[in-house]
N, C-alpha and C positions, 0 to 999 in steps of 0.2 A: 657647149651643148646645153640646151635648155633642160631643166629638171622635169621629169615626167613620173608621176606616181599613179598607182591604181585608183586612188580616190578621186583623181582629176578626170578620169574617163567618164563618158556618158553612161547612163543606166543600161542601155541596150548592150553596149560593148562589154560592160562589166558582167552582165548576165551570161553572155556568150563565153567570156573568159572563164567565169566560174565553172560552167559546164565542161569546158575543155580541160581545165585544171583538175576537176574531179575525176574525169575519165582517165587521166594519166597519173593520178595519185600525188599531185604536187600542190603546193600553195600557188596562189595567183601570181605572186612576185616571181617565183621560179618559172612559171609558165611563160610570163613575159620575157624573161631572160632567154628561154629556149627559142621562142618565136624570133627574137632579135638575132640570136646566134645563127639560127637556120637561114634567116634572110641575108645575113652577112656572108655566110658560106656560099649561098647561091650567087651572090654578087662577085665573090672572089673564090672561084673553085680551086685555086692553087693553095689555099690556106690549109690549116690542119683539118683532118677529117671530121665531119659532123658527128658521126656515130661515136668517135673517140671522145670528143668533147662532151657529148651528152651523157656518156656512160658514167661520168663522175658525179652526176647529179643524183641526190637521193630519190629513190622510187622511180627513176627514169625507165621507161620501156624502150627497148632497142628496136622495136618493130611497130608498125601501125596496128591499131585495134583491128581485130578480125571482122568486126561488123561495123557498118556505117552508123553514125549517130542518128537518133530519132529526129523526125522533122520538128521544126519550131512549133508547129501546132499540136504536137503529140502531148497528151496529158502526162504530167510529171507526178509519179507516185513514189513516195518514200515508204519503204517497207521496213518496219521494225520487227525483228525476229526475237521472240522471247525464249526463255530457257525451259522448254518442255519437250516431251517426246514427239509431240505433234510438229515440232520444228522441221522435221523431214518433209512435211507437206508444203512448207514454204518454198522449197525448190521448185515444185510443180506449180505453185502459185505464181512464181516469177515468170515462168514460161507462159502460163495462161494469160497473164496481164500483157506480156510482150506480144503475144499473138493478136491482141486487140489494139496494138499500136501504142501502148504506154511506154514511157521512158522510166526505167527503174533505177533507184538508188537504194542501198540497203544498209541498215544499222543492226549489228548483232550485240545483244547483251553478253556479259561475261558467261552467264549460264548457258546461253544459246550455243556458244562455241564448243560445249561438250557434246552437242548433238549434230551440228552442221559446222563446217569450217568456212572461214572467210574466203579461202581459196575456191571452194565449190561455188559459193555465192558470187564471187567476182567473175568466175568463168562464165556463169550464166548471164550476168548483167552486162558483161563486157567492160566493167570498170571496177575500181577498188571498192571493197566492202569496208565500212567504217565501224570501229568498235571502241576507240579510246577517246574519252573526253579531253585528255591532256596530250593528244597527239600533236607534236610541234609542227608537223607538216600542214595539218588542216587548221589548227587553232591560230596559226600565224595571221589568218584573215578571218578570225572568229568563226571557225568551222561549224560549230553547233547551231549558231544563228543562221548561217547560210543554208544548212540542211533543213532547218525549220521553216524557212521562208521560200526557198527555191523549189517549191513543189505545189501541186494543186490538191493533193490529198495525202494524208498520213494513214497508213494501214498498220495495225499491230496484230501480228499473227505468228505464233500463238500469243494471246494475251493471258499470261499466267495470273494466278491469284496475287502473287507478289507484285507484279506490274500494275494490276488494277488498284491495289492498295496504295502504291506509290503515286500513281496518277491522281487518285482521289484526294490524297494528302498534299499534293503539290510538291513532291520531292524532286530533286534534280541532282542526284549524287553520282550519276553516270551519264554517258552520252545519250542513251535512249530517253531517259527521263528528262534530261535537260532540253532535248529537242521537243519532247511532248509539252513541256511547260512553256517553251518559247514560241511555239508555232501559233500562227493565226489562221491556219488552214483547217478544213474539216478533218475530223479524226474518226476512223472506223476501226473498231476492235472486234477480234474473233476470239472470244474466251475459250480456254482449254485447260481443264484441270480435273482432278478426281471428283466424283459426285459429292463426296463429303465436304470437300472444300467449296464446291459450287453452291451447296445449300447452306453453308455456314452463315450465321447472322452477319458476321463482319463483311463477307463478300457481298451479301445482299445490300448492306449499307453503302459499301463502296460503289456498287453498280448503280444504285439509286442516285448517288451523288454525281456520278459520271454522266448518266443520262440527263439529269437536271442541268448539267453543264453543257449539254448539246452534243456529247459524244454518241456516235451511232454504233449499234451493236448488230452483229450477225452471228446466229447460233447462241449457245452450243447445241449440239445434237445429242440424241441418246444412242447408247451402244456399249460395246465392250471397251474396257480400258486397257492400257498397257499392262497393268498389274494383273496377275493371274486371279481369276475369280471375281474381279471388280467389273461392274457394269452399271449404267445409269446415265443421267444427264451430265454432260461435261466434255464430250468429244468435240474437238474443233470442227467448225463447219468445213465442208469440202471446198477445195480451191475454186471450183466453178460457182459455188454459192457465194463465196467471198468476192469473186470477180463481178458477179451480177450486182451485188450490193455496192461495190465500188463504182461500177458503171452508172448506177442510179444516182449516186452522189455527184459524179463527174459530169453527168449529162447537163449540157448548157442549154439554157432556154427552158421551154416547157410552159404550159399554161399556168402552172402554179409555182413557177420559179420564185424563190424569195419568200414564199409563204410557209408558215408553221401550222401544221395540222395535227390535231389529237384525235385518235379513233379508239373507241372501246369495242371489244369483241368477246364473243363466247358467253358461257354461263358464269355464275358465281356459285360457290359451294359454301353453304352455311352450316357449320358443324353442330351436330346434336351431342355426339360423344366421339371418342377417338376413331370409330369405324363407320359412323352414319352421318349423313348430312342432307340438307334440303337443297335441291337443285332443279334444273329444267333440262329440256332436250336440245338446247342450242349447241350446234357444232362449231360455231365461230367462222364458218366458211364465208359468209357474207361480209362480216367485219374485216376479216383478213384480206379479202379481195379488195375492199375499199381502201385499206391502208396501202396495198400494193399499187393500186391505180393512182393514188395520190402521190406516191413516191415516183412512179413512172412519169407523172406530170411535172416533176421537178420540185415538189414540196419537201420540206424537212418534216418527217412524220414520226410521231411517237404513238405506238400502238400499246394500249393497256389491255392485256388479254387475261381473261379467266382461264380455267383449266380446259385445254383443247388438245386434240391429237393432230395438230397441223404444224408444218414447218413454218418458221418465222419468215415473213415476206422479205425479199431482198431490199436492201437500202433503207430499212426501217429500224428505228430504235424500239425495242420491245421490252416492256415491263410486265412481268408475269405475276399475277395475284391470284388469290383464292376467294376471298370474301368481298362482299359489297363495300364494307368499310375500307378495306385495303384498296379497292378500285377507286373509291372516292379520293383517298389520300394520294394515290398515284396520279390521278387526273389533275388534282390541285398542284402537285409538284411539277407537272409537265407544262404548266402555263408560264409565261404568256403564250397565246396562240391566236392565229387569225381565224381558224375554223375548228369547231369541235363537232365530231360526228359520233353519236352515242348509239352504236349498233348492238352493244352487249345486251343480253337478256338477264338483267340483274334481278336477283331474288328480292321480292318485295318485303319479305319477312325473314327473321332469323329467330333461333331459339333464344329465349330470354336468359336462360342459363345453360351452359355447356357442361356436361358431366365429364369429370376427369378420367373416369373409367367406363368401360362398356356397360350400358344399361342391360341388365340380365332379364330374360323373359321369366315371368313368374306366373304359374298356373292360376287363372281366375283373376289376375290383376293386369289392367291395361294402364300404362303410365300416361300421365297428362303432359302434353307438350304446350307450354305457354310461349306464344310468339310475340315479338315486338317488331316495329317497323324498321327497315333499313333506311339509310339516308337516301334521299331522292336526288341522284346525281344530276340528271337532266334539268330538273327544276332549279336546283341550287346554282348551276352555271348559267342557265338562261336568264335568271332574275338577278344576276350580279349588278350592282350599281357602279362598280369600277372593275376594269380588267376583263370585261366580257368580250369573248371572241366576236368578230364581226358577223359571223354566221354560226348559229347553233342549230344542229339538226338532230332530231330524235327519231326513234323507230317505234312503231306500234305493231306488235304481234297480236293479232286478234283472231278469234274463232267465229265471230258473228258481228254483223253490223260494222264491217271493217272501216268504211269511210266515215260513218257517223261517229264512231268511237275515236277515230284518228283526229277528226276536227275538234272534238271535245278536248282531247289531249293537247292539241296545239294551243287552244285558248288557256287551258289550265296551267300548262307548264311554262308558257311564255317564250317558247322557242320560235325559230323562224320557219322551219320546215319540219314536217313529219313524213317519214317513209313508212307507209302502212302495207302490211301484207296479211294474207290469210294463212294461219299456221295450224288449221284444223288437221286432224290425222289424214283425211283423204287428200289434202293438198300436196303432201310429200315435201313440204318446204323445210321442215325441221330435219336437218341432217342431209338433205338432198343437194343436188348441184344446180337446180333451177329455182327461179323465184318469179312471182308475179306481184308487182308493187304498184302502189298509187302514191304519187308525190302530192302531198297536201300542203298548201301554202295559204297565206291570207287572201290571195287573189283567186284561188280556185283549186281544182283537183285535176291532175293528169294521171290517167290510167295507162300504164305501160304494158306492152305485150309480154307474154311469158318468155323468159330468156335465161341464159346461163347467169349465174351469180357474178361471174367475172364481167360480163357485159353490163349487168345492172350497175356494178361498181364504176365502170368506165363512163357510163352515161351520167351517173350521179356526179362524178368528179368534173365532167364537162359542164354540168349545170352550176356547180360550185365556182368553177373558174369564170364562167360568164357573169355570175352574180358579183363576185369580187371585182370584176372589171367594169361593173356598172351597166352591163348590157341587159341584165335580167334580174328581176326580183321575185 
């Protein structure tokens, strides 16, 4: 009989065999043996019973899976469950992803198993949950590499502070981190941790590194923590929010598929002392809507956001900053990009010196505030001699001579387009849900009808896609 090994099979057959073996908790070689044994028993029904011979194999299931396997076209999601109290939400996340047609595999960290069990996860997914890097059944055919590659998306939920640190540092000392380091697929993380851990400088550094590496982020949200009396930013995004972010990444096609887009949004806060700052009335609604529209069009989006009271758009990597200088650094770190859209209302000036303590009111004495210019983010990026995005778009928030001022800004800054709007008090644009904009380019001015900011965002992204495709300039 000719020798047959798994390595000699064609790629399609090997992929199908891997999926079947994973569902049954066996190595590929054991799965081949079972298939051959079953086929032989069907040909010779008088032989020894199939169930009896199969029962001796490690991990063998004595009955068929209760659910049919997902179709070949189903998106394949690898869910890595970290060790935090939010792990209980991962069980609901599995269901929500399955409801949308995804095929799920799950990896649990050692800490995660203190909150949810492999048995519970396996019952929901219909196949074995993976946990051990040195599992002889899966590693017989290099299991962690198979898990890393046989998927369309890796989701980490909850992504604990420890997992973020290991990912940023390139660690691979357990199955979860080995898979994360080995994968060439998109990664979506849903951070979940105590607010003190989330705001720690080390976590901020790790998150900045991960977003620079192309890892997408959803959440965290604000709210009460598991610990009594603890509240703040650090709650894991809700399962439906994570699903929406995953769907955005998995969405095939789209007018901006394969493009990288950087968007800035919101105001900046320039500190005067520990309790006072220079700011403006920007809500961030327009910038966030643009980021969401770009992600919906299939782009890989990084949103650099000043302080806002808005949820993070699904499917978008969000970098949160306070000051203009922080925003400039975050924009630089997000490059290279194909498109840069600067919708943030960046403070033009900051206090030259920031008091370390609150400036006290003194009768008959008014303190003098000396201002210095902030970096001009739009101009700096638009006038780059190398690494400039193909399309640089600025915003002009004006209270008078809107179009004339926008045209002057277009020439001065060196950008490709300016989106101009009237932000005077009577317009209701600042903080409102509608906008009236003028698209100013070198070839002319288009005045759009008043419409919701979401629709302005979609219309702008349609123009961006057309410009990148060479149909419009």
